[in-house]
C-alpha distance (Angstrom), angle and dihedral (degrees) to the residues before:
residue distance angle dihedral
M1 . . .
A2 3.79 . .
L3 3.78 117.3 .
S4 3.78 116.2 -106.5
I5 3.82 125.4 -152.2
D6 3.79 88.9 -122.6
Q7 3.80 88.7 58.5
L8 3.81 91.8 48.8
R9 3.75 93.1 48.8
K10 3.79 89.9 59.9
D11 3.82 86.5 64.6
F12 3.79 91.4 67.8
P13 3.76 113.0 67.9
I14 3.79 96.4 -170.8
L15 3.83 90.5 65.1
N16 3.82 87.3 72.2
R17 3.83 95.2 64.4
T18 3.72 129.1 94.1
V19 3.82 131.8 -131.5
H20 3.77 120.1 -153.6
G21 3.78 87.3 -11.2
R22 3.74 92.9 -56.8
P23 3.90 128.0 107.9
L24 3.84 108.3 -94.4
I25 3.82 114.2 -103.8
Y26 3.80 103.5 -170.2
L27 3.83 110.7 -159.7
D28 3.82 98.4 155.1
N29 3.74 97.3 90.3
A30 3.81 95.8 129.2
A31 3.78 86.9 64.7
T32 3.78 95.0 47.8
S33 3.78 134.5 -26.6
Q34 3.80 126.9 -127.6
K35 3.78 118.7 -109.6
P36 3.84 128.1 -115.1
Q37 3.75 118.7 -129.8
V38 3.78 92.3 -109.0
V39 3.81 89.5 63.9
I40 3.78 93.6 48.4
D41 3.84 88.8 47.1
A42 3.84 91.2 50.7
L43 3.80 92.1 53.5
T44 3.87 90.9 47.5
N45 3.84 91.3 46.6
Y46 3.82 91.5 50.8
Y47 3.77 94.8 52.7
T48 3.80 95.6 40.1
Q49 3.86 97.6 42.2
T50 3.77 113.6 17.2
N51 3.84 110.5 21.9
A52 3.80 107.3 147.6
N53 3.77 137.4 116.8
V54 3.78 116.4 -87.7
H55 3.84 132.1 -120.4
R56 3.84 126.9 25.0
G57 3.84 93.7 27.3
V58 3.78 113.8 129.8
H59 3.81 97.6 -164.0
Q60 3.81 124.7 91.2
L61 3.80 98.6 -107.7
S62 3.70 92.6 52.3
E63 3.77 93.0 47.4
Q64 3.86 91.0 48.8
A65 3.84 90.5 47.2
T66 3.78 89.7 49.2
V67 3.80 93.5 50.2
A68 3.76 91.7 48.3
F69 3.79 93.2 47.5
E70 3.82 94.2 49.7
Q71 3.78 92.4 43.4
S72 3.79 86.1 56.4
R73 3.78 88.2 59.5
E74 3.79 88.7 54.6
V75 3.82 90.5 55.4
I76 3.78 91.0 50.5
A77 3.81 88.6 53.8
E78 3.76 90.5 50.1
F79 3.79 92.2 51.2
L80 3.79 90.1 51.5
G81 3.82 93.3 49.2
L82 3.75 95.1 -107.5
K83 3.75 132.4 143.2
E84 3.79 94.8 -156.2
S85 3.79 129.7 40.5
R86 3.85 102.0 -154.6
G87 3.85 91.5 103.4
C88 3.88 92.2 55.3
I89 3.79 112.5 100.0
F90 3.79 123.1 -174.1
V91 3.83 111.7 -131.9
R92 3.81 134.9 163.3
G93 3.80 90.7 -98.8
A94 3.81 143.5 -54.4
T95 3.82 91.2 -61.6
E96 3.83 90.4 61.1
A97 3.81 90.5 42.5
I98 3.82 92.5 55.8
N99 3.81 91.5 45.3
L100 3.74 90.1 49.0
V101 3.82 90.9 54.9
A102 3.82 92.9 42.9
E103 3.85 92.3 50.8
T104 3.80 96.5 43.8
W105 3.78 109.3 27.6
G106 3.73 94.9 26.1
R107 3.79 98.1 50.6
T108 3.82 92.2 46.8
H109 3.86 100.0 41.4
L110 3.81 106.5 33.9
K111 3.81 127.3 79.6
A112 3.73 140.1 161.4
G113 3.78 112.7 -52.9
D114 3.82 94.5 21.7
E115 3.85 117.0 125.1
I116 3.80 131.5 -134.7
I117 3.77 117.6 -162.4
L118 3.81 118.0 -150.3
T119 3.81 128.8 167.0
A120 3.84 132.5 -120.1
L121 3.78 87.9 -118.0
E122 3.77 97.3 62.8
H123 3.78 126.3 126.4
H124 3.82 114.5 -122.8
A125 3.77 88.2 -106.6
N126 3.81 89.9 66.0
I127 3.84 93.0 45.2
V128 3.76 110.0 41.2
P129 3.87 98.0 53.4
W130 3.85 89.6 53.3
Q131 3.79 90.8 47.7
I132 3.78 90.6 55.2
V133 3.81 93.1 46.4
A134 3.80 91.3 45.5
E135 3.80 90.2 53.1
R136 3.80 92.0 51.2
T137 3.79 97.3 43.6
G138 3.79 102.8 33.2
A139 3.78 93.5 -117.9
K140 3.79 118.9 146.4
I141 3.81 128.9 -128.4
L142 3.82 122.3 -136.4
V143 3.73 123.1 -172.0
V144 3.87 129.5 -144.8
P145 3.86 106.2 -138.6
V146 3.83 125.0 -130.6
T147 3.79 124.9 -127.5
A148 3.80 126.3 -127.0
K149 3.82 89.3 -94.6
G150 3.76 91.9 55.1
E151 3.83 97.3 -104.1
L152 3.78 125.3 129.3
D153 3.81 116.7 -104.8
L154 3.82 101.7 -117.8
V155 3.78 92.0 -176.0
V156 3.77 91.5 61.4
Y157 3.75 90.5 41.5
Q158 3.78 92.7 58.6
K159 3.75 89.8 49.6
L160 3.77 90.7 52.5
L161 3.76 92.9 55.2
S162 3.81 114.4 93.6
S163 3.79 142.5 139.8
K164 3.81 85.8 -78.7
T165 3.80 92.0 62.5
K166 3.75 107.5 105.2
L167 3.83 100.5 160.6
V168 3.80 138.5 25.1
A169 3.78 114.1 -168.2
L170 3.73 118.0 -177.6
S171 3.76 145.1 152.8
H172 3.82 120.5 -108.1
V173 3.75 89.4 -147.4
S174 3.85 129.6 14.5
N175 3.75 111.2 -116.6
A176 3.83 91.2 -158.4
L177 3.82 99.9 46.7
G178 3.76 106.0 15.9
T179 3.80 93.4 -122.8
I180 3.81 115.4 161.0
N181 3.73 104.0 -140.9
P182 3.82 121.5 -145.7
V183 3.75 91.8 -115.0
A184 3.81 97.4 159.4
Q185 3.81 91.0 54.8
M186 3.82 92.0 43.3
T187 3.74 91.7 48.2
K188 3.80 92.4 51.3
L189 3.82 90.1 51.8
A190 3.86 90.6 47.2
K191 3.85 92.6 49.3
S192 3.87 89.3 49.8
A193 3.84 86.4 58.9
G194 3.86 90.8 49.2
A195 3.81 94.7 -108.8
T196 3.81 130.5 144.5
V197 3.83 115.4 -122.3
L198 3.82 129.6 -147.4
I199 3.77 119.8 -174.7
D200 3.80 123.2 -159.4
G201 3.82 102.3 -146.1
C202 3.83 100.3 177.9
Q203 3.74 95.3 119.2
A204 3.71 96.7 34.2
A205 3.81 99.0 53.5
S206 3.80 89.9 56.6
H207 3.84 93.0 58.1
F208 3.82 107.7 32.8
R209 3.79 144.1 4.0
V210 3.76 118.0 -88.9
D211 3.82 132.3 -138.7
V212 3.74 108.1 -162.0
K213 3.79 93.2 -177.5
A214 3.75 90.0 57.0
L215 3.82 90.9 47.7
G216 3.80 89.7 52.7
C217 3.79 94.4 -144.9
D218 3.80 126.6 146.5
F219 3.81 98.4 -139.6
Y220 3.88 131.4 23.4
C221 3.79 128.0 177.2
F222 3.76 141.2 178.3
S223 3.85 140.1 169.3
G224 3.78 123.9 -112.7
H225 3.78 97.1 -141.9
K226 3.82 92.1 62.7
T227 3.85 90.3 50.8
L228 3.82 100.0 57.8
G229 3.83 90.5 -86.8
P230 3.82 134.6 114.1
T231 3.82 124.5 -74.5
G232 3.79 119.8 -102.4
I233 3.79 96.2 40.0
G234 3.81 130.4 94.3
V235 3.78 141.8 145.1
L236 3.79 136.7 -114.2
W237 3.79 115.3 -167.5
G238 3.72 119.2 -166.2
R239 3.76 135.3 167.4
P240 3.79 101.9 -87.0
E241 3.78 96.2 -133.7
L242 3.83 88.7 51.4
L243 3.77 93.0 48.5
D244 3.80 91.5 49.8
S245 3.81 88.9 56.8
L246 3.82 92.8 55.8
P247 3.82 127.6 88.4
P248 3.85 120.0 -116.6
Y249 3.72 118.6 -80.7
Q250 3.79 94.9 -152.6
S251 3.77 129.3 6.8
G252 3.81 137.3 -144.2
G253 3.79 136.5 80.8
D254 3.78 126.4 2.8
M255 3.86 96.3 17.9
I256 3.82 94.2 75.1
R257 3.74 132.8 91.3
K258 3.78 97.4 -170.2
V259 3.84 132.4 -4.1
D260 3.71 123.1 -159.5
F261 3.86 130.2 155.0
E262 3.75 86.7 -115.3
G263 3.81 91.6 58.4
T264 3.82 146.9 -45.3
T265 3.76 132.5 -117.4
F266 3.78 122.0 -153.6
R267 3.75 136.2 -139.7
E268 3.76 125.7 -115.9
A269 3.83 124.6 -99.7
P270 2.93 132.7 -38.1
E271 3.79 95.6 25.4
R272 3.83 91.6 44.1
F273 3.85 88.1 70.2
E274 3.86 100.1 39.5
A275 3.75 103.1 76.4
G276 3.80 116.2 176.7
T277 3.80 131.4 0.8
P278 3.82 105.6 -23.9
D279 3.80 127.2 -141.6
I280 3.83 91.2 -88.0
S281 3.80 97.0 173.7
G282 3.78 91.0 44.6
A283 3.83 92.0 53.9
I284 3.78 90.6 48.0
G285 3.84 91.4 47.1
L286 3.78 91.9 48.0
A287 3.80 91.9 53.0
V288 3.76 91.8 51.3
A289 3.86 89.4 48.5
L290 3.78 91.6 51.4
K291 3.77 92.7 47.5
Y292 3.78 88.2 51.9
F293 3.80 91.5 48.7
M294 3.81 94.1 45.6
S295 3.83 89.4 54.8
I296 3.81 92.2 56.2
S297 3.83 103.0 25.1
E298 3.77 97.7 114.9
V299 3.82 93.0 47.9
A300 3.79 91.2 44.3
H301 3.82 95.2 50.1
T302 3.77 92.9 47.5
H303 3.81 93.6 49.9
E304 3.80 92.4 45.5
Q305 3.78 92.2 53.5
K306 3.85 90.1 49.5
L307 3.84 88.1 50.2
L308 3.83 90.5 51.1
V309 3.81 92.3 52.1
H310 3.80 93.2 45.5
A311 3.82 92.6 45.6
T312 3.77 92.8 46.8
E313 3.80 91.0 52.7
R314 3.82 92.8 47.4
L315 3.79 94.6 48.5
R316 3.75 95.6 43.7
A317 3.80 88.6 57.4
I318 3.84 91.1 60.6
K319 3.81 111.3 97.8
G320 3.76 113.2 -122.2
L321 3.84 94.5 15.8
K322 3.74 116.5 123.0
I323 3.82 122.7 -166.5
I324 3.80 111.8 -142.0
G325 3.80 111.5 -146.9
E326 3.78 119.8 20.3
A327 3.79 102.6 -178.8
A328 3.85 117.9 170.0
E329 3.82 89.4 -122.7
K330 3.80 114.6 46.2
V331 3.77 142.3 151.5
S332 3.78 118.7 -132.0
I333 3.83 97.2 -73.2
I334 3.80 124.5 119.2
S335 3.80 122.3 -172.0
F336 3.78 116.4 -171.0
L337 3.74 148.7 161.0
I338 3.79 131.5 -146.6
E339 3.77 118.7 -144.3
G340 3.81 110.1 -107.1
S341 3.80 94.2 10.5
H342 3.81 129.7 102.6
P343 3.82 114.3 -134.3
H344 3.79 91.4 -124.9
D345 3.81 90.6 54.8
I346 3.77 90.2 49.5
G347 3.80 90.9 53.2
T348 3.79 94.3 45.3
I349 3.77 93.8 51.3
L350 3.77 93.5 45.2
D351 3.82 88.2 53.5
T352 3.82 89.6 62.1
D353 3.82 86.2 58.5
G354 3.84 89.6 51.7
I355 3.75 92.3 -105.4
A356 3.81 115.9 135.7
I357 3.86 117.5 -159.1
R358 3.74 134.9 150.5
T359 3.84 125.0 -108.9
G360 3.80 134.2 -171.9
H361 3.76 135.9 43.8
H362 3.84 94.2 -37.3
C363 3.77 90.8 -136.5
C364 3.81 89.0 -63.9
M365 3.77 102.6 106.4
P366 3.88 95.4 151.3
L367 3.84 89.4 54.5
M368 3.75 92.5 49.3
K369 3.84 90.2 48.2
H370 3.81 87.6 51.6
L371 3.83 90.8 50.6
G372 3.75 90.5 47.8
I373 3.88 94.3 -122.7
P374 3.79 133.7 110.8
G375 3.76 92.2 -133.1
T376 3.76 145.5 -56.8
A377 3.79 143.2 -115.7
R378 3.82 108.8 -107.2
A379 3.82 128.1 -158.6
S380 3.78 112.1 -169.9
F381 3.72 120.0 -173.8
A382 3.83 132.9 -152.0
F383 3.81 130.1 -164.5
Y384 3.80 89.0 -96.8
N385 3.75 92.4 62.8
T386 3.82 119.5 96.1
F387 3.79 140.0 -142.7
A388 3.80 87.5 -114.8
E389 3.84 90.4 58.4
V390 3.75 90.1 50.4
D391 3.74 89.9 50.8
Q392 3.78 91.5 50.4
L393 3.78 89.9 50.6
A394 3.82 89.6 54.7
I395 3.85 90.5 48.3
S396 3.78 91.3 50.7
L397 3.86 92.9 47.1
E398 3.72 91.0 49.8
R399 3.79 88.5 54.4
I400 3.76 91.2 49.6
R401 3.79 91.3 50.6
K402 3.78 91.0 53.6
M403 3.81 90.7 47.2
M404 3.74 91.4 52.7
A405 3.71 98.7 41.3
């Protein structure tokens, strides 16, 4: 029997709660997703049945925890379309992943005169680390502009590429506008110029499965909390041979081969970049989350696209409401403004109706500056949202418009 959205909603206990006496309508999924019961159960099971430190332990609990932890890495590889898991590193999230690459690859490969290409759609987490590295190395940052529809200008991008281009770092999907960037095409162009490519996959991994080999990139990262998993866990994938050539990001236990006061030798990836006790329960919970998602990914993606179409039609019909970012290829994210209303006021009033959205610059201040706005209200939909919830959002927004008129 085909899965129904009503069936899937039952997997998420938080969707049963109320906010201000109203049924919760959670439309802040781009900030963090809700967690299915199987993930919650996995965390409980780990702490009640298997809690022990991983690697090198000779007792049963440690051995069981180690097996579960490393099996989680195999699930990550499967989600990313990989046959081996050695390039999959557990980190706290995409922010740490990008900082890891900036501090290891960036410091050892960039020099004065080199160029880093970013895009106008980037989250601060994929801007600031490169600014810091550029300041230290003398490298220069170039930016791919965005069109009025919220799409990257590929003509300008191709002109920016040159023999000076050493790195292209871009988001797979814009967290502010929902734009799906043509990352495979952009990666191919970057590689033809001899550049290394990092893709921030935070907003992509929560909507569809990823094949990093098909994308052709060198690094790919995403955060667990946006993909139905726990907070504080994420993944950096890198080409294993490239990772093995990089210095450690942090140092301590579990990433060493041999320590002596005369010197230390380090292990290969992924252990080289996982100093100290890892977030074992987080890794296990993330693996369960990704297994769950992979089992429903086609149903989920189809439903989300239908939600996007329906929500776009309903919001466009509201007088004075302007959708910001209408790319031809989008995930189920809609940023908008209402004439005469501040985004924060929109979010606050919606909260009284039990509707959770995100307001502000969405950690994309350069993009907002380019668009000439301080920020937006953003409704982001997941597969567990319903058409009825979209309709209620539209009703509430119409009420706000009349209040502010």
